[in-house]
C-alpha positions in Angstrom: 18.1 23.6 -31.2 19.6 20.9 -32.5 22.0 21.0 -29.3 18.8 20.8 -27.1 17.5 18.0 -29.4 20.8 15.9 -29.0 20.8 17.0 -24.9 17.0 15.4 -24.4 17.5 12.9 -27.0 20.6 11.4 -24.6 18.9 11.5 -21.6 15.8 9.2 -23.1 18.2 6.6 -24.8 20.6 6.7 -21.5 17.7 6.3 -19.5 17.6 9.4 -17.5 14.0 10.0 -19.3 12.4 6.6 -18.3 9.1 5.9 -20.2 6.2 7.8 -18.9 8.4 10.8 -17.6 6.4 14.0 -18.3 8.5 16.4 -20.4 7.1 20.2 -19.6 8.8 23.0 -21.9 9.2 25.0 -18.8 11.0 22.3 -16.4 13.3 21.0 -19.5 14.0 25.0 -20.1 15.3 25.5 -16.6 16.8 22.2 -15.9 18.9 22.6 -19.2 19.6 26.5 -18.5 18.0 27.3 -22.1 14.9 29.1 -23.2 11.5 27.6 -23.9 11.3 28.2 -28.0 14.6 25.7 -28.5 12.6 23.3 -26.1 9.3 23.5 -27.9 11.2 22.9 -31.4 13.0 19.9 -30.2 10.2 18.6 -28.6 7.9 19.0 -32.0 10.5 17.0 -33.5 11.1 14.2 -30.9 7.1 13.7 -31.0 7.4 13.3 -35.4 10.2 11.0 -34.7 8.2 8.7 -32.4 10.1 9.7 -28.8 7.7 11.5 -27.4 4.1 11.4 -27.4 1.1 13.4 -26.9 -1.4 13.0 -24.1 -3.8 15.5 -24.6 -3.9 17.8 -21.8 -1.2 16.7 -19.9 1.6 17.6 -22.5 4.1 15.6 -23.9 5.9 12.3 -22.4 8.4 10.0 -23.2 7.2 7.3 -25.7 8.0 3.1 -25.2 9.1 1.0 -27.3 6.9 -2.4 -28.2 8.5 -5.5 -28.6 7.2 -5.6 -32.3 8.6 -2.4 -33.3 12.1 -3.6 -31.4 12.0 -6.5 -34.0 11.4 -4.5 -36.6 14.4 -2.6 -36.2 16.7 -5.7 -35.8 15.4 -6.8 -39.2 16.1 -3.5 -40.5 20.1 -3.3 -38.7 20.3 -7.0 -39.7 20.4 -6.4 -43.4 22.2 -3.0 -43.2 24.8 -4.7 -40.8 25.5 -8.0 -43.6 25.5 -5.8 -46.7 28.2 -3.6 -44.6 30.2 -7.0 -43.4 30.0 -8.2 -46.8 31.1 -5.1 -48.3 34.0 -4.6 -45.7 35.4 -8.1 -46.4 35.6 -7.8 -49.9 37.5 -4.4 -49.4 40.2 -6.3 -47.4 41.8 -8.3 -50.3 45.3 -7.0 -50.0 48.0 -7.0 -47.5 47.7 -3.1 -47.3 43.9 -3.1 -46.8 43.9 -5.8 -44.4 47.1 -4.3 -42.4 45.1 -0.6 -41.8 41.7 -2.5 -41.2 43.2 -4.7 -38.1 45.0 -1.7 -37.1 41.3 0.2 -36.9 40.0 -3.2 -35.0 42.8 -3.2 -32.6 42.0 0.2 -31.6 38.2 -0.1 -31.3 38.7 -4.0 -29.1 40.5 -2.4 -26.7 38.3 0.3 -26.4 35.3 -2.5 -26.3 37.4 -3.9 -23.5 37.8 -0.7 -21.3 33.8 -0.4 -21.5 33.7 -4.0 -20.4 36.2 -2.9 -17.2 34.6 0.5 -16.7 31.0 -1.3 -16.6 29.5 2.0 -17.5 26.4 1.7 -20.1 27.0 4.7 -22.0 30.6 3.4 -22.3 29.6 0.2 -23.7 27.2 1.6 -25.9 29.5 4.0 -27.5 32.3 1.3 -28.2 29.4 -0.7 -30.1 28.1 1.8 -31.8 31.6 2.8 -32.7 32.6 -0.6 -34.1 29.7 -1.2 -36.1 30.1 2.0 -37.6 33.7 1.5 -38.7 32.6 -1.5 -40.5 30.0 0.9 -42.7 33.0 2.9 -43.1 34.8 -0.1 -44.3 32.3 -1.1 -46.5 32.9 2.7 -48.5 28.9 2.9 -49.2 27.8 5.7 -47.7 24.3 5.3 -47.5 24.6 2.7 -45.0 26.1 5.1 -42.4 23.3 7.4 -43.0 20.4 5.2 -42.9 21.8 3.8 -39.8 22.4 7.1 -38.3 19.0 7.9 -37.3 18.3 4.0 -36.0 21.4 4.3 -34.0 19.4 6.3 -31.5 16.7 4.0 -31.1 19.0 1.4 -30.8 20.9 3.3 -28.0 17.5 3.3 -26.0 17.1 -0.1 -26.4 20.9 -1.1 -25.5 20.8 0.8 -22.3 17.5 -0.4 -20.9 18.5 -4.1 -21.7 22.8 -3.2 -19.9 21.5 -1.9 -16.8 20.3 -5.1 -15.9 22.2 -8.0 -17.9 25.6 -8.4 -18.5 26.3 -9.0 -22.2 29.1 -7.0 -22.4 31.7 -9.9 -23.1 29.5 -12.4 -25.2 28.5 -9.3 -27.4 32.6 -8.4 -27.8 33.4 -12.1 -28.4 31.0 -12.3 -31.6 32.7 -8.8 -32.8 35.6 -10.8 -32.7 34.5 -13.5 -34.8 33.1 -10.7 -37.2 37.0 -9.0 -37.6 38.3 -12.3 -38.4 35.8 -12.7 -41.2 36.2 -9.4 -42.3 40.2 -9.9 -42.2 39.8 -13.3 -44.0 38.1 -10.9 -46.8 35.9 -13.9 -46.5 32.4 -11.7 -47.7 29.8 -14.8 -47.2 31.2 -15.8 -43.5 31.6 -11.9 -42.3 27.5 -11.6 -43.2 27.3 -15.3 -41.2 28.9 -13.6 -38.4 26.7 -10.3 -38.0 24.1 -12.6 -38.8 24.5 -14.3 -35.5 25.4 -11.5 -33.7 22.1 -9.8 -34.2 19.7 -13.1 -33.9 21.9 -13.6 -30.4 20.9 -10.0 -29.4 17.5 -9.9 -30.6 16.4 -13.2 -28.5 18.2 -11.9 -25.6 16.5 -8.9 -25.6 13.4 -10.0 -26.7 13.3 -12.6 -23.6 14.3 -9.6 -21.4 11.2 -8.0 -22.3 8.4 -10.6 -22.6 5.2 -8.9 -23.7 6.3 -5.8 -24.6 9.5 -2.9 -24.4 6.7 -1.0 -21.8 7.3 -3.9 -19.3 11.5 -3.3 -19.5 10.8 0.3 -19.6 8.9 0.7 -16.0 11.3 -1.9 -14.8 14.7 -1.0 -15.8 15.1 2.4 -17.6 14.5 3.7 -13.7 17.6 2.5 -12.9 19.4 5.7 -11.8 22.2 7.7 -13.7 22.0 9.9 -10.6 20.3 10.2 -7.6 19.8 13.7 -8.2 18.4 13.6 -11.9 16.1 10.8 -10.5 14.8 13.0 -7.9 14.5 15.8 -10.3 12.7 13.7 -13.1 10.0 12.2 -10.0 9.5 15.8 -8.7 8.5 17.0 -12.1 6.1 14.5 -12.7 4.8 14.7 -9.5 4.4 18.5 -9.8 2.9 18.3 -13.4 0.4 15.2 -11.6 -0.7 18.1 -9.1 -0.9 20.8 -12.1 -3.8 18.5 -13.8 -5.5 17.8 -10.7 -6.0 21.5 -10.7 
């Protein structure tokens, strides 16, 4: 079930299944080459997690995120990311600690540059998650990573929608470099301030693009195709389900 859940979740977070997509058990089972049981279990879990919603006789549908919920996510992430940055900076006081962290950050920056060059949304998100996850590791507070892990799925959802329509990456990685500078300077206050500025900019950009709500963003931007085959299949599945409902 875990593998099926991860596959469906990735399709939602990547934009392959945009908000409003009907998720029929039979269709998903056929698409992913599995039985209906793990699909049913995965959808039940995703409903509890808020990724899909029950629309009565019409079954389950990919949910939409509201701007209020997005803001709430960033508030939680802001508090944890600032704490992680402070602790990471405090853990870079010795020359050996700074050298090890610098080498890791250099690899992460190289991955970020490669993602920017590729312009692939999935690569950009993966590089961003890896960067922040390393700061959690450097903080040596395992609870931060454990708390952020489920939140990152929702963050990927939001980031995917935004990155498909906006050139956000270069500015983001410029801010990442300022965070790195503060951490390697072993300055907890400056590191936390750099993270705060980074997330304030991020939520400002996202909220500015979604207007009255995340539903608007989803309708306009989650439909950017990952592949023509994928879009046609999703569209056809929704059309077939609607015809079935009319009978």
